[in-house]
NULO-999980 format. One record per atom (N, C-alpha, C, O): residue in one letter; x, y, z. Coordinates in pm, whole numbers, plus 50000, padded with zeros to 5 digits. Layout:
// NULO-999980
aXYZ;...
***
This chain:
// NULO-999980
m627923109592300;m626943117892352;m626033106392426;m625953094492393;i625383112692534;i624203105092609;i622823113192542;i622473124692517;q622193096192530;q620853101592497;q619873106892585;q620103107092706;p618663111892532;p617793116892646;p617343104592706;p617373094292639;t616903104292836;t616073096392913;t614873091292864;t613903098692851;s614813076192827;s613593073092793;s612443075792879;s612693080192991;k611403074092849;k610093069392947;k610093058293023;k609563059193134;g610553048192991;g610923035093064;g611573038193159;g611243035093274;h612983047093119;h614093046193257;h613433055993340;h613763054793458;t612483066493316;t612173076693415;t610763069293467;t610213075893555;l610243060393441;l609403051693520;l610173045893617;l609913047693736;r611183038593575;r611963029493662;r612633037993765;r612913033593877;k612893049793727;k613453060093845;k612483062793949;k612733062194070;v611283066193893;v610133071793986;v609743057194077;v609433058594195;f609773045694026;f609663034894117;f610603033594213;f610173031394327;a611743034394198;a613283033594267;a612603042794371;a612293037894480;g612293058694341;g612153066194420;g610933063694543;g610933065494665;l610023059094458;l609043057494554;l609423041294668;l609043040094784;a610053033394608;a610313023094679;a611283025794807;a611163019894915;a612343036594775;a613013041094865;a612213050494992;a612493051295112;l611093056994912;l610243062295019;l609553053795100;l609293059195208;l609113041695090;l608403031095142;l609093029095242;l608633031295354;a610503024195221;a611573018995293;a611783028995411;a612273024795516;l611413042595397;l611943053295487;l610663056395579;l610873059595696;v609563055695539;v608193057295589;v608293042495680;v607803043595793;i608803030295650;i608693018995745;i609913020295869;i609933012795967;v610743029495846;v611773032195950;v611163044296040;v611493046796156;v610173051295962;v609293060396069;v608363055496152;v607923060696255;q608053043696098;q607123031796196;q607473029796302;q606743030996401;f608683026096304;f609443016696400;f609973029596510;f610253026796627;f610063042696462;f610183054096555;f608863055496641;f608793057896762;l607903053596557;l606603058796611;l606183047396715;l605513050696813;a606533034596699;a606253024696800;a607033024896890;a606723018896993;a608273031896881;a609103031397019;a608453041297101;a608083037897213;s608203056497047;s607903063397107;s606453063397189;s606163068497297;g605623055197090;g604363049697154;g604733041397272;g604213045697375;a605363032497287;a605843024097403;a606373031897551;a606373028197668;f606833044397480;f607543053197607;f606643063597634;f606963072197716;d605493063997572;d604623074997590;d603933070897755;d603973059897810;t603343083197802;t602433081997929;t601113081397900;t600363077697991;a600613084497787;a599353085597744;a598583070497762;a599283060397764;p597293069597774;p596783057597734;p597363047897631;p597963052697535;k597263037197640;k597523028897515;k597123031997374;k597883033597279;d596193032497374;d595143034797245;d595483050097166;d595593051997045;e595603059497272;e596223073197224;e597783071197179;e598233075297072;s598383065497258;s599873063497240;s600393059297107;s601423063797058;f599523049097045;f599833040696947;f599013045496792;f599163040196682;q598033058496832;q597133061096716;q598083065596593;q597813061396481;i599003072596610;i599703077596492;i600243065996427;i599903064296310;h601203055896492;h601413046196458;h600543035196393;h600913029096293;r599403033096452;r598473024696355;r597863032296241;r597453026396141;s597783048096257;s597323052296131;s598373049796004;s598153046095889;l599483052996063;l600523050895950;l600593039095890;l600743038095768;g600493029295970;g600433013095947;g599373013095827;g599883008395726;y598033017095810;y597343016895702;y597603025495585;y597063022695478;v598353035395595;v598833044295476;v600213032595415;v600333028795299;i600833030095496;i601923023095465;i601333008795374;i601933004795274;l599973001595431;l599552992295319;l599042997095210;l599062990195108;l598463010295211;l597923016095065;l598793021694975;l598493025194861;f600143022795039;f601363031194947;f601763016994908;f601943014994788;a601943006194997;a602592991994908;a601722988994806;a602132988594690;a600502986494836;a599422982094744;a599722989094595;a600072982794496;v599563000894600;v599943011694506;v601103009194430;v601063009094307;l602423006594514;l603333006494463;l603502990194395;l604442987794320;t602812983194418;t602852969394352;t602262972294211;t602982969794115;i600952977394191;i600502983194073;i601542991494003;i601902987093894;v602093002194044;v603113009093971;v604262997993922;v604602999093804;a604892987194000;a605502979593971;a605312971993837;a606152969793750;a603992968493843;a603612959893743;a603232967293627;a603572961593524;l602572979393607;l602732989993505;l603882992993412;l603932993493289;t604842994793509;t606312999393477;t607122987893421;t608282989593383;r606452974993417;r607172960993390;r608282961093452;r609302962093383;m608382960393580;m609452955393644;m609372941293670;m608242936393664;p610572932093706;p610872921093689;p609572913693787;p609082919593884;g609172901193747;g608182896493808;g608402896993939;g607482899494017;r609972893993991;r610192887894133;r609942901594221;r609482900894335;l610262912794166;l610392925394206;l608912931294252;l608612937394355;i607982926794123;i606692930594178;i606002920594301;i605082924694371;g606472909894311;g605942898794407;g606602904794542;g606002904094649;m607892910794529;m608262913594655;m607532925094707;m607302925294828;t607082936294623;t606492947994632;t605072944194704;t604822951194802;g604222935094675;g603222927594702;g603232922094851;g602432922294944;l604322917894835;l604652909794968;l604632917195101;l604252912795209;v605182930895070;v605122941195165;v603842942895199;v603582940995318;a602732946595107;a601532949095134;a600782937495242;a600102938595344;g601282926395163;g600702910495248;g601282912395404;g600532912895501;l602742913395412;l602772914195530;l602502924295642;l602772923695762;v601792935495559;v601322948695647;v599872939495714;v599582937595833;v599262935595610;v597912927795643;v598002920495784;v597182921395876;v599422911695780;v599542903095866;v599902909195995;v599772903196102;q600392921595982;q600452929996119;q599402933496175;q599512934896297;v598142935896119;v596902939896145;v596552927096226;v596252928096345;l596602913896156;l595852901496230;l596732898296351;l596162894996455;i598032898896346;i598632897796461;i597922905996565;i597272900796655;r598052918896551;r597582927396660;r595782923696711;r595342926596823;e595272919596642;e593992916996642;e593952903196728;e593252901696828;f594662894996683;f594872881696760;f595142882596880;f594432878496972;a596552889796893;a596952892697028;a595912897697111;a595652891097212;t595272908097089;t594272917597169;t593162909597178;t592422914397264;a592602897397119;a591602889497147;a592162879997264;a591332873897332;l593262878697287;l593502867497379;l593602875497518;l593782869897627;g593452889597499;g593512894997621;g592142892497712;g591172886997660;d592122896197827;d590762897497933;d590152907797890;d590602916297812;t588952907397947;t588342919397942;t588302932097995;t587592941697964;g589362930398099;g589972941298163;g590632953098075;g590652965098103;g591182946297956;g592102954197847;g593432948297900;g594432952097840;t593552942097974;t595062936097997;t595332927897902;t594512924397818;s596872922897908;s596972911797815;s597512901697900;s597922903398015;t597462890797834;t597722878397883;t598832874697860;t599312880797765;t599652865397915;t601002862497853;t600982856397691;t601782859197602;a599952848397685;a599812843597529;a599602852897421;a600052850997308;g598822864397461;g598552875197360;g599842881797355;g600282883497241;q600882887597493;q601962891197470;q602912885897381;q603482892497294;l603092872997406;l604012862197306;l603542865997149;l604332869297061;i601892864697129;i601592868196985;i601892880996930;i602062882596810;f601972890997024;f602032904697004;f603652908996959;f604002918296887;g604422899597022;g605892899596996;g606372897196856;g607432900596803;l605102888796797;l605502886396652;l605262898196563;l605632897696445;h604652908996615;h604112922496568;h605662928296497;h605942931896382;a606462927296621;a607672933596610;a608952926096501;a609832931796436;v608662912596511;v609452904296443;v609132904296290;v609942901796201;n607742907596274;n607262908896107;n607162922596058;n606802925495944;g607522931696159;g607892942796101;g609442944996055;g609842952295964;l610132937296137;l611872939096096;l611522930395938;l611962934395831;i610732919095953;i610792915695789;i610202923495684;i610602921595569;i609252932595709;i608592939495641;i609712952795580;i609662958495471;l610532954695674;l611632964395674;l612932960795564;l613532967795483;a613002949695595;a613962940595481;a613642938895378;a614492940195291;v612262934995339;v611742933695198;v611542944195142;v611682943895020;a611162956795201;a611122967495155;a612402976895123;a612432986295044;g613632970895220;g614862976995149;g615152968695068;g615972974594997;r615022956795021;r615602949594901;r615072953094776;r615732953494672;v613352956594793;v612662962894676;v613452974494638;v613922975394525;a613642984494738;a614262996094706;a615662995794655;a616103004194577;q616412984494707;q618002980594652;q617832977694519;q618442984694438;r617052967894476;r616852962894371;r616272973694258;r616852976494152;a615162978494298;a614662989194187;a615732999594160;a616033002094044;r616363006094270;r617783015294232;r618663007394122;r619063012894020;a618902995594150;a620002987594055;a619212988393904;a619702993293802;l618152983493913;l617592982793758;l617342999393692;l617403002993575;s617113005393781;s617033016693731;s618603024793678;s618643032393581;r619283022693725;r620893025693705;r621323018693577;r621983025093494;s620963003993552;s621212995393430;s620563000393327;s621073001593215;a619293004093358;a618823008893245;a619283021393184;a619253022393061;l619773032493269;l620583041793223;l621923041893142;l622403049193055;a622353029193218;a623803025293155;a623583021293001;a624363024892913;h622343012792976;h622113008892849;h621563016392767;h621493013092648;r621043028292813;r620743039492708;r621983048792688;r621993056892596;r622843047792761;r624383054892734;r624953050992624;r625403056692525;a624793034892677;a625683026292539;a624953024092450;a625253013992387;g623963030192410;g623103030492306;g622333016792281;g622153014092162;t621933009092359;t621752996192354;t620122998792351;t619472989192309;g619373010492390;g617853009492367;g617183005292508;g617943000692592;d615863006492539;d615393000392643;d614862984692637;d614492977892733;d614912981392512;d614542968592491;d615432957092492;d615102945392478;a616742962292514;a617952951892525;a618022943392678;a618292948592786;r617792932792659;r618082923292760;r619432920092794;r620082915392701;v620142921692922;v621682915792948;v621702906893049;v621322909293164;s622172895793006;s622272886693117;s623462876893085;s623592872692970;g624352872993191;g625332864293192;g626512869593101;g626422879793033;q627592861593108;q628942868193034;q628582872292901;q629452879192849;a627592870092832;a627642874792687;a627012888392662;a626622892792554;a626972895092798;a626372908092783;a627202916292741;a626742925492673;g628362916092759;g629552926092703;g630992923092685;g631332911892721;p631902930992634;p632992924392607;p633692919792777;p633712925592885;a634122908992736;a635272902592849;a636302913292917;a637002921592858;q636212911193038;q637512920293093;q638172912993160;q637632902693200;p639532915793196;p640412906293256;p640272907093372;p639982917993422;a640452894193460;a640032894593594;a641392904393693;a642562904693655;s640962910793805;s642092920893850;s642732911093983;s643672915294050;
***
């Protein structure tokens, strides 16, 4: 018989869902960057939604880091979630620094363009870290459910080969 879902498992599932949503929003951010790049409107107008969503992602990642800590996720997962927020701050700094290297006419210098290229590279890193957070959170929520079904409870810690009965190699 399957035991009812515990509060801890429910919180881990919520965290996993929010982490997946964060990764999805970052994919949308890439879409908005690409559509802004090919828009014929002025640059500031073309990237307004992309820029606004970037700040939403920063807030979302910061709140998700707090949620990770409150749901007692492993320290590495909390740190990786916080890293997403930190890397989004780096995105803003890259943009500001690249803009500062531009001339007064609003056009970019070669140095500004090269620095701004890091914005895309950092965006890929953000997506990779957020994807890893979502993947790890999902695995943790599944393992918590498996432990509940096995009757080991929420507080059981499973590690290594001593975690369960030995199974023959296939």
